[in-house]
N, C-alpha and C positions, 0 to 999 in steps of 0.2 A: 545536702540541700542550702548550707551556707555559701556554696559556689552558684549557685542559681539565684540566690537571692543578691549577690554581688553585682552580677551580670544586669540583672533586672534594674538596679541602683545606678549602673553605669549608662543602660541603655534610656533611663528616664532623665537624667542629667543632660543627655546629649540632644534629647528631643525638646526640654526645656530652654537649653541655649539657642535651639532654632526658633524657637519663639521669640527671643528678643533680636532677632537679626532683622533690619530694615531693608527695603529695595534701594539699591543704588540708583544716584540720579545723576544724570548726564548733564554738563555744563549747558546755559543757553546756547541756542544756536548751533549745537554739535551736530546734528544732523544735517543741516543747510550746508556746513562748512565741508563736512564729511562728502557729502553727494557731489558739492561742486569739484572738490579735488580729485574725486574720482572720474567726474566727467573730464576733467583737464585733462589728466593724465590719458586717457583712452583717446582723445582727439591730437595729441601730439604725436606727430609720426617720426619714423627717422630722419626724413627728409629734410623737416622743419627744425630739427635739432642740428642734422649738419650745415644748413644755410646759417643758423646761429653762430656757430663756429668758425664757419669759413668767411662770412661777412663782417668779421669784426674788423675795424679800421687798423689797429696795431698789426694784425695779421697781415691785412692786405698791404699796408705801407713796407712791412717789412720784407715781403715776399715780390714786392714790386721792386725794392731797391737791388734786392740780392740779383734779380731777373737781370736788370740794368746793368750792373757791376760785371756779370758775367758775359755778357754781350760786348761790353767795351773790352773787356780783357781778350776774348776770343778774336774779334776784329783786330786787335792789336798785335795779338801774337801771329793772326794769318798774314797781315801785312808785312811783318818782320821776315816771316817764312818766305814770302813771295818776293821780297826785294834779296833775299841772299840767295835764293834759286836763280833768279833771274841774272846777278852779277854773276854768279859762278858757273852756270852751265852755258848762258848764250854770249858770254866773253869768249872771242875767237882767238884770243892770246892765251888762253886758258890751256894748261896742257892735258888737263882731263877730258876737253871738248876735242882736242886733236887726235887723242889716242882712241876717242870715240868713234870718230871721223875714220881713222886708220883701221881699226876693228872692224867695221863694219862696211869698209870699201864705200863709203860715201863720197867721194871725191866726185867732182863735176869732171866730167868728159864730154866732147864734143863730138859729134860725128862729122860735122864738117869742119874745115878750118875756118877761119876769117879772112885768112889771105886767098883771094881768088885771083889766079895768074892767068889771065887768059893768053894764051900762046897760038 
């Protein structure tokens, strides 16, 4: 019996503590701000986020500068390579060119002789 009395006392204390609880109040304009944030996030698409990141002026300037430097380097490298190739391969005094001609038998031979002797 003593046990039942203690349980009833505990239950009544809990119920009395619930009577003193007041309703929580939200700060002013809370629901307005919350609904505007929810609408703002739902309208933002992935494309607009990508455009915001890509269209930053600093990123555009850096990428444009890297692009220009790579083009200049490539053009300079190609120019050097073509001058080396043209100087070594097309030089008739070069031994590699002469060996190439001999290897593939690319010597010029004439069917008719230039000297025509009419007798």
